[in-house]
C-alpha positions as CSV (number, residue, x, y, z in Angstrom):
1,S,-27.0,33.0,-41.4
2,R,-29.0,31.5,-44.2
3,V,-26.6,32.1,-46.9
4,R,-23.8,30.4,-45.2
5,L,-26.0,27.4,-44.4
6,L,-27.0,27.4,-48.5
7,R,-23.0,27.7,-49.3
8,I,-22.2,24.7,-46.8
9,Q,-25.1,22.9,-48.5
10,F,-23.7,23.3,-51.8
11,M,-20.5,22.5,-50.8
12,V,-21.6,18.8,-49.4
13,L,-23.6,18.7,-52.5
14,N,-20.4,19.2,-54.8
15,P,-22.1,20.3,-58.4
16,K,-18.6,21.2,-59.8
17,G,-17.4,17.6,-58.6
18,I,-20.3,15.9,-60.4
19,A,-20.2,18.3,-63.4
20,E,-16.5,17.3,-63.5
21,N,-17.3,13.4,-63.3
22,L,-20.5,13.8,-65.8
23,R,-17.9,15.7,-68.2
24,R,-15.5,12.7,-68.6
25,L,-18.8,10.7,-69.7
26,L,-19.2,12.8,-72.7
27,S,-16.0,11.7,-74.2
28,K,-16.9,8.1,-73.8
29,K,-17.9,5.9,-77.0
30,A,-20.4,3.8,-74.7
31,L,-21.8,4.0,-71.2
32,T,-21.4,1.5,-68.7
33,K,-24.2,0.1,-66.3
34,A,-22.2,1.9,-63.8
35,D,-22.0,5.2,-65.7
36,L,-26.1,4.9,-66.3
37,E,-26.5,4.3,-62.6
38,F,-24.4,7.3,-61.5
39,I,-26.5,9.3,-64.3
40,R,-29.6,8.0,-62.6
41,R,-28.4,8.7,-59.0
42,V,-27.5,12.4,-60.1
43,V,-30.7,13.1,-61.6
44,F,-33.1,11.8,-59.4
45,E,-31.2,12.2,-55.9
46,E,-28.6,14.9,-55.9
47,L,-29.9,17.4,-58.6
48,P,-33.1,17.9,-57.3
49,L,-31.8,18.8,-54.2
50,M,-29.4,21.1,-56.0
51,V,-32.2,22.9,-57.8
52,K,-34.0,23.5,-54.7
53,L,-31.1,25.2,-53.0
54,K,-30.9,27.0,-56.4
55,E,-34.5,28.2,-56.0
56,D,-34.2,29.1,-51.9
57,A,-31.4,31.2,-53.0
58,E,-32.8,33.1,-55.4
59,K,-35.8,33.5,-53.4
60,L,-34.2,34.7,-50.6
61,G,-32.2,37.1,-52.7
62,Y,-28.6,35.5,-52.4
63,E,-27.9,35.3,-56.1
64,A,-25.0,37.5,-56.0
65,E,-23.7,35.7,-52.6
66,L,-23.6,32.6,-54.0
67,R,-23.2,33.3,-57.7
68,E,-20.5,30.3,-58.2
69,E,-22.9,27.9,-56.6
70,L,-25.7,28.5,-58.8
71,E,-23.8,28.5,-61.9
72,A,-22.4,25.4,-61.1
73,V,-26.0,23.8,-60.7
74,E,-26.7,25.3,-64.5
75,E,-24.0,24.1,-65.8
76,L,-24.3,20.2,-64.0
77,M,-27.9,20.5,-65.7
78,D,-26.5,21.5,-68.8
79,I,-23.7,18.4,-68.7
80,V,-26.5,15.9,-68.0
81,E,-28.9,17.2,-70.9
82,R,-26.1,16.8,-73.2
83,L,-25.3,13.4,-71.9
84,V,-28.6,12.2,-72.7
85,A,-29.1,14.0,-75.9
86,S,-25.9,12.0,-77.2
87,E,-27.1,9.0,-75.9
88,R,-30.5,9.6,-77.5
89,E,-28.6,10.3,-81.0
90,E,-26.1,7.7,-80.5
91,H,-28.3,4.9,-80.0
92,G,-31.8,6.3,-80.7
93,L,-32.8,7.1,-77.4
94,E,-36.8,6.6,-77.1
95,P,-38.9,7.7,-75.7
96,A,-38.3,11.3,-76.9
97,Y,-37.9,14.6,-73.9
98,S,-41.5,15.4,-75.1
99,E,-42.7,11.6,-74.1
100,L,-40.8,12.0,-70.8
101,E,-42.2,15.0,-69.8
102,E,-45.5,13.2,-69.9
103,G,-44.9,10.7,-67.5
104,K,-42.0,8.2,-68.7
105,T,-39.0,8.7,-66.3
106,L,-35.5,8.9,-67.4
107,G,-34.6,6.4,-64.8
108,G,-36.7,3.8,-66.5
109,Y,-34.6,4.7,-70.2
110,L,-31.3,4.4,-68.4
111,A,-32.3,1.0,-66.6
112,S,-33.5,-0.2,-70.1
113,R,-30.2,0.7,-71.6
114,S,-28.0,-0.9,-68.7
115,H,-26.7,-3.2,-71.2
116,L,-24.3,-0.7,-72.6
């Protein structure tokens, strides 16, 4: 069934495991180039897939059956957002979120910060 397929896809993407790895980065004083590459990969490759699965599950009415998986995706987005906000606060991240939304990418920012 479709709900089983969605559950398997969530398991393969492993939002809980990724969230745990990102949570560890929150406690670091400075992010390494590898950390920033990991964040970039999550934000631009894995998270979009998870959000699509989440939207599919919600559209199909599987919120109850996939509650844990959907919450894991939300938690992952919260952690990524906190990481970026923390990096911004710590190192004067520019452009601001509003500018990122106007066409500048977080990937470009992360690439420019790779010297950390």
